[in-house]
C-alpha positions as CSV (number, residue, x, y, z in Angstrom):
1,M,127.0,12.1,-34.9
2,S,127.1,9.7,-37.9
3,N,123.6,10.5,-39.1
4,P,122.1,14.1,-39.2
5,N,118.6,12.6,-38.9
6,P,117.7,11.9,-35.3
7,G,115.5,9.0,-34.1
8,L,112.2,9.4,-32.4
9,Y,111.0,7.1,-29.5
10,V,107.5,7.1,-28.0
11,H,107.0,5.2,-24.7
12,A,103.6,3.7,-24.3
13,P,103.7,2.5,-20.7
14,F,100.6,0.3,-20.7
15,C,101.0,-3.4,-20.0
16,P,98.4,-5.7,-18.6
17,R,100.9,-7.8,-16.7
18,R,104.5,-7.3,-15.4
19,C,106.9,-10.1,-16.3
20,P,109.0,-11.3,-13.3
21,Y,112.3,-10.0,-14.9
22,C,111.0,-6.7,-16.2
23,D,112.4,-3.3,-15.0
24,F,110.9,-1.1,-17.7
25,Y,108.4,1.5,-16.5
26,S,104.8,0.2,-17.2
27,I,101.4,0.4,-15.6
28,G,98.3,-1.8,-16.0
29,D,95.7,0.9,-15.8
30,L,94.4,1.4,-19.3
31,S,92.0,4.0,-18.2
32,K,95.0,6.4,-18.2
33,I,95.4,6.1,-22.0
34,P,93.5,9.4,-22.7
35,L,95.6,11.2,-20.1
36,W,98.8,9.8,-21.8
37,L,97.6,10.9,-25.3
38,E,96.7,14.4,-24.0
39,A,100.1,14.8,-22.3
40,L,101.9,13.4,-25.3
41,E,100.4,16.1,-27.5
42,R,101.6,18.8,-25.1
43,E,105.1,17.3,-25.0
44,V,105.3,17.3,-28.8
45,S,104.2,20.9,-28.9
46,H,107.0,21.7,-26.3
47,Q,109.7,19.8,-28.2
48,A,108.9,20.5,-31.8
49,P,110.6,24.0,-31.9
50,Y,113.8,22.5,-30.7
51,W,113.8,19.3,-32.8
52,T,113.7,20.6,-36.3
53,Y,115.6,17.9,-38.1
54,V,113.8,15.2,-40.1
55,F,113.4,12.0,-38.1
56,D,114.2,8.9,-40.1
57,T,113.2,6.3,-37.5
58,L,110.2,6.1,-35.1
59,Y,110.1,3.4,-32.5
60,L,106.9,2.8,-30.5
61,G,108.0,0.9,-27.3
62,G,106.8,0.2,-23.9
63,G,105.2,-1.3,-22.0
64,S,103.2,-3.0,-24.7
65,P,102.1,-0.6,-27.4
66,S,100.3,-3.5,-29.1
67,V,97.6,-3.3,-26.3
68,L,96.5,0.1,-27.7
69,E,93.5,0.1,-30.0
70,P,94.1,1.3,-33.6
71,E,92.2,4.5,-32.8
72,H,94.7,5.3,-30.1
73,L,97.6,4.8,-32.4
74,A,95.9,6.9,-35.0
75,T,95.8,9.7,-32.4
76,V,99.5,9.2,-31.7
77,K,100.2,9.6,-35.4
78,D,98.1,12.9,-35.4
79,V,99.8,14.1,-32.3
80,L,103.3,13.6,-33.8
81,G,102.2,15.9,-36.7
82,P,104.3,18.9,-35.7
83,L,107.5,16.8,-35.9
84,K,109.1,16.2,-39.2
85,I,109.1,12.4,-39.9
86,S,110.5,11.2,-43.2
87,P,108.0,9.4,-45.4
88,K,110.6,6.7,-45.8
89,A,111.2,6.4,-42.0
90,E,111.6,3.0,-40.4
91,I,108.6,2.8,-38.1
92,T,108.7,0.0,-35.5
93,L,106.0,-1.2,-33.2
94,E,106.7,-3.5,-30.3
95,A,104.1,-6.2,-30.0
96,N,103.2,-9.1,-27.8
97,P,102.2,-12.3,-29.6
98,E,98.8,-12.4,-27.9
99,D,97.9,-9.0,-29.1
100,V,98.5,-9.7,-32.8
101,S,95.4,-10.1,-35.0
102,E,94.8,-9.7,-38.7
103,E,92.6,-6.6,-37.9
104,K,95.3,-5.0,-35.8
105,V,98.1,-5.7,-38.2
106,T,96.1,-4.3,-41.1
107,A,95.5,-1.1,-39.0
108,W,99.1,-0.8,-38.1
109,V,100.2,-1.0,-41.7
110,K,97.7,1.6,-42.7
111,L,99.1,3.9,-40.0
112,G,102.6,3.5,-41.5
113,V,104.1,0.8,-39.3
114,N,106.6,-1.0,-41.5
115,R,108.5,-3.1,-38.9
116,L,107.4,-5.2,-35.9
117,S,109.4,-6.2,-32.9
118,L,107.7,-9.4,-31.6
119,G,108.3,-10.4,-28.0
120,V,108.5,-14.1,-28.5
121,Q,111.1,-14.7,-25.8
122,S,110.9,-18.6,-26.1
123,F,109.2,-21.3,-28.2
124,Q,109.0,-23.4,-25.0
125,D,105.7,-23.3,-23.0
126,K,107.6,-24.4,-19.9
127,A,109.6,-21.2,-20.1
128,L,106.8,-18.9,-21.0
129,S,104.5,-20.1,-18.2
130,G,107.4,-20.7,-15.8
131,P,110.4,-18.4,-15.1
132,L,109.6,-15.9,-17.9
133,G,106.0,-15.4,-16.6
134,R,104.7,-14.4,-20.0
135,G,101.0,-14.0,-21.0
136,H,101.3,-15.9,-24.3
137,R,102.0,-19.5,-25.2
138,V,103.6,-21.1,-28.2
139,G,100.3,-21.3,-30.0
140,D,100.0,-17.6,-29.8
141,V,103.5,-17.2,-31.2
142,I,102.8,-19.4,-34.2
143,K,99.5,-17.6,-35.0
144,A,101.2,-14.2,-34.7
145,M,104.0,-15.2,-37.0
146,E,101.6,-16.5,-39.6
147,I,99.7,-13.2,-39.6
148,V,102.8,-11.0,-39.7
149,N,104.4,-13.1,-42.5
150,K,101.1,-12.9,-44.5
151,A,101.2,-9.1,-44.2
152,K,104.7,-9.2,-45.6
153,L,106.0,-6.9,-42.8
154,S,109.6,-6.6,-41.9
155,W,109.9,-8.0,-38.4
156,S,112.2,-9.0,-35.6
157,L,111.8,-11.5,-32.7
158,D,113.3,-11.4,-29.2
159,L,114.6,-14.5,-27.5
160,I,115.7,-14.8,-23.9
161,F,118.2,-17.4,-22.8
162,G,119.7,-18.5,-19.5
163,W,116.3,-19.1,-17.8
164,P,116.3,-21.6,-14.9
165,G,116.0,-25.2,-16.2
166,Q,116.9,-24.4,-19.8
167,S,119.0,-27.0,-21.5
168,D,121.3,-26.8,-24.6
169,L,118.6,-28.6,-26.5
170,D,116.0,-26.1,-25.5
171,W,118.2,-23.3,-26.7
172,L,119.0,-24.9,-30.0
173,N,115.3,-25.6,-30.5
174,D,114.5,-21.9,-30.0
175,L,117.2,-20.8,-32.4
176,E,116.1,-23.3,-35.0
177,L,112.5,-22.1,-34.8
178,A,113.6,-18.5,-34.9
179,V,115.6,-19.1,-38.1
180,D,112.6,-20.8,-39.7
181,S,110.1,-18.1,-38.5
182,G,110.4,-15.7,-41.4
183,A,111.9,-12.9,-39.2
184,G,114.8,-11.0,-40.7
185,H,116.1,-9.9,-37.3
186,I,116.7,-11.9,-34.1
187,S,117.6,-10.4,-30.7
188,T,119.0,-12.8,-28.1
189,Y,119.1,-11.5,-24.5
190,V,120.4,-13.2,-21.5
191,L,117.9,-13.3,-18.6
192,T,118.8,-10.6,-16.2
193,T,117.4,-9.8,-12.7
194,A,116.5,-6.3,-11.8
195,P,116.9,-5.6,-8.0
196,G,113.5,-6.1,-6.3
197,S,111.9,-7.9,-9.3
198,A,109.9,-11.0,-8.8
199,L,112.6,-13.1,-10.4
200,A,115.3,-11.6,-8.1
201,N,113.1,-12.6,-5.1
202,S,112.7,-16.1,-6.5
203,Y,116.4,-16.4,-6.7
204,A,116.9,-15.0,-3.2
205,S,114.4,-17.5,-1.7
206,G,115.9,-20.5,-3.5
207,E,112.7,-21.1,-5.4
208,L,114.6,-20.8,-8.7
209,I,118.3,-21.5,-9.3
210,P,120.2,-19.2,-11.6
211,V,122.0,-20.7,-14.6
212,A,125.8,-20.8,-14.2
213,E,127.8,-18.1,-16.0
214,A,129.8,-20.7,-17.9
215,E,126.6,-22.2,-19.3
216,I,125.3,-18.7,-20.3
217,A,128.6,-18.0,-22.0
218,D,128.3,-21.3,-23.9
219,M,124.8,-20.4,-25.0
220,F,125.9,-17.0,-26.1
221,L,128.6,-18.4,-28.4
222,K,126.4,-21.2,-29.7
223,A,123.9,-18.6,-30.8
224,G,126.6,-16.9,-32.8
225,V,127.7,-20.1,-34.6
226,Y,124.2,-21.3,-35.3
227,L,122.7,-18.0,-36.6
228,R,125.7,-17.2,-38.7
229,K,125.3,-20.6,-40.4
230,Y,121.8,-19.5,-41.6
231,G,122.7,-16.0,-42.8
232,F,122.3,-13.9,-39.6
233,E,125.1,-11.6,-38.8
234,R,125.8,-10.6,-35.3
235,Y,126.0,-6.8,-35.8
236,E,125.7,-6.0,-32.1
237,V,126.3,-8.0,-29.0
238,S,122.7,-9.2,-28.7
239,N,121.4,-8.5,-32.2
240,F,121.6,-10.6,-35.4
241,A,120.1,-9.7,-38.8
242,R,120.0,-10.9,-42.4
243,K,121.4,-8.5,-44.9
244,G,119.5,-5.2,-44.9
245,A,117.4,-6.1,-41.9
246,Y,119.2,-4.1,-39.1
247,S,117.3,-2.1,-36.6
248,H,118.2,1.4,-37.8
249,H,116.6,3.0,-34.8
250,N,118.7,1.0,-32.3
251,L,121.8,1.6,-34.3
252,K,121.3,5.3,-33.4
253,Y,121.8,4.5,-29.7
254,W,124.9,2.5,-30.3
255,R,126.4,5.1,-32.7
256,R,125.5,8.0,-30.3
257,D,123.3,9.7,-32.9
258,N,120.7,12.1,-31.6
259,Y,117.3,10.9,-30.5
260,L,114.2,12.4,-28.9
261,G,112.2,10.3,-26.4
262,L,108.5,11.1,-25.7
263,G,106.4,9.8,-22.8
264,P,107.0,8.9,-19.2
265,S,110.5,7.4,-18.5
266,A,111.6,8.2,-22.1
267,H,115.3,9.3,-22.7
268,S,116.6,11.9,-25.1
269,F,120.1,12.8,-26.3
270,D,121.0,15.9,-28.3
271,G,124.8,15.2,-28.7
272,A,125.8,17.2,-25.6
273,R,123.1,16.4,-23.0
274,R,121.2,13.4,-21.9
275,M,117.8,13.7,-20.4
276,A,115.1,11.4,-19.0
277,N,111.5,12.0,-18.2
278,A,110.0,11.1,-14.9
279,S,108.9,7.4,-14.7
280,S,105.3,8.3,-13.8
281,V,102.4,9.0,-16.1
282,D,100.8,11.3,-13.5
283,K,103.9,13.3,-12.7
284,W,104.9,13.6,-16.4
285,A,101.3,14.6,-17.4
286,E,100.9,17.1,-14.5
287,A,104.2,18.9,-15.4
288,L,103.2,19.2,-19.0
289,A,99.8,20.5,-18.1
290,Q,101.6,23.2,-16.1
291,G,103.7,24.1,-19.2
292,R,106.9,22.5,-18.1
293,T,108.7,19.2,-18.5
294,A,109.1,16.5,-15.8
295,L,112.8,15.4,-16.0
296,D,114.4,13.0,-13.6
297,L,117.8,13.3,-15.3
298,I,119.7,16.1,-17.0
299,E,123.4,15.1,-17.7
300,D,125.8,17.3,-19.6
301,I,128.4,15.2,-21.5
302,T,132.0,16.4,-21.5
303,P,134.2,15.7,-24.6
304,E,136.1,13.2,-22.6
305,Q,132.9,11.3,-21.6
306,A,131.7,11.5,-25.2
307,L,134.8,9.8,-26.4
308,M,134.6,7.1,-23.8
309,E,130.9,6.5,-24.5
310,S,131.6,6.3,-28.2
311,L,134.4,3.8,-27.8
312,M,132.4,1.7,-25.4
313,L,129.4,1.5,-27.6
314,R,131.3,1.0,-30.9
315,L,133.1,-2.0,-29.3
316,R,129.6,-3.6,-29.0
317,L,129.2,-3.3,-32.8
318,A,130.6,-5.5,-35.5
319,E,131.7,-2.3,-37.3
320,G,134.2,-1.7,-34.5
321,A,136.0,1.5,-33.4
322,P,138.6,3.6,-35.1
323,L,142.2,2.9,-34.0
324,K,142.7,6.6,-33.1
325,W,140.0,6.4,-30.5
326,I,142.1,4.0,-28.4
327,K,144.8,5.7,-26.5
328,D,146.4,2.5,-25.1
329,S,147.3,0.8,-28.5
330,E,149.6,-1.7,-26.7
331,R,146.7,-2.9,-24.6
332,A,144.6,-3.2,-27.7
333,E,147.3,-5.2,-29.4
334,Q,147.5,-7.6,-26.4
335,L,143.7,-8.0,-26.4
336,A,144.0,-8.9,-30.1
337,R,146.6,-11.5,-29.3
338,D,144.2,-12.8,-26.6
339,G,141.5,-13.2,-29.2
340,Y,139.2,-10.4,-28.2
341,L,139.8,-8.0,-31.1
342,T,140.9,-8.0,-34.7
343,K,142.4,-5.1,-36.7
344,V,140.8,-4.4,-40.0
345,G,142.2,-1.4,-41.8
346,A,141.8,1.6,-39.5
347,L,139.4,-0.2,-37.1
348,W,139.5,-2.5,-34.1
349,K,136.6,-5.0,-34.4
350,P,135.4,-7.4,-31.7
351,T,135.6,-11.1,-32.3
352,E,132.9,-13.5,-31.0
353,K,135.0,-13.8,-27.8
354,G,135.1,-10.0,-27.7
355,F,131.4,-9.7,-28.1
356,L,131.0,-12.1,-25.1
357,A,133.4,-9.9,-23.1
358,A,132.1,-6.5,-24.3
359,D,132.0,-5.0,-20.8
360,Y,135.6,-6.2,-20.1
361,L,136.8,-4.6,-23.4
362,A,135.1,-1.3,-22.4
363,R,136.9,-1.4,-19.0
364,E,140.2,-2.2,-20.5
365,L,140.2,0.4,-23.2
366,T,138.3,3.4,-21.9
């Protein structure tokens, strides 16, 4: 573990609509918010005796935590009281553009939120109303960005590329507007299809045609060139940031630091064991009411697995992996000659070509 301070994640599973590509656990029934808050308090009481370190990041994800009223988030803050959260902690809230208002942002800041992750996804209405199936439009995005910038919050925006019908010009336009937005962090994700999702069904029926892999690879590389030109470093496969604007919470996942996940479907990792809560508010809440946890996953990690995971994850980061972690040094040297890696001191670091082929590097070297 590179950082003795663990990260804290709280899953708020409430979302008024499900995007056609989404496979995160969420529900639309907001009447279950009181049940969720009550169960969250029980889970904190259960976990606090075991998680005694000081948390230096808190991430409120979902779902759409931004649909919660400020009083709900105030309750969450009170509920987390038994856990030790640093007064200097990075506290991130995921927000949908249509949920952002001056009143809410003011309330979020008062509650300690110092970073927003804004789910923009695209600056094209044809994408938002079409294959991405989002509830907001470009006008909502512009309004949200104005409010967040006025509040002088640190913030990140998400973009999705590779959606059916997207042109190179569309992608460059999205990148240009993202650079000019005021965000210090930009995440770029290729559109993926979860089995059984509405998008997967649209592909299967022929209603939508997936973008070719070669075109997706070209968009991936163009994003790196464009964003680097304007001061954004690709510090992880899908994540770019200006200096000092990294997501310190997400870095914990990629560096295999410890983290505690609270809420239905949330994952935890204590360095030796990985756990996941049941993906059901009712099942999770019922178990906690009975004085037990509702886990769908408990996985003990062997030392061999730990090394493989560490190497796989660090090859997704610009900081790279120590040479000593790679047993097949000859294969690494060949991958360097092929343009996937570069040796910097005692580290192997991925090139842009290596970032594009991160899964391939992991297979070849682990």
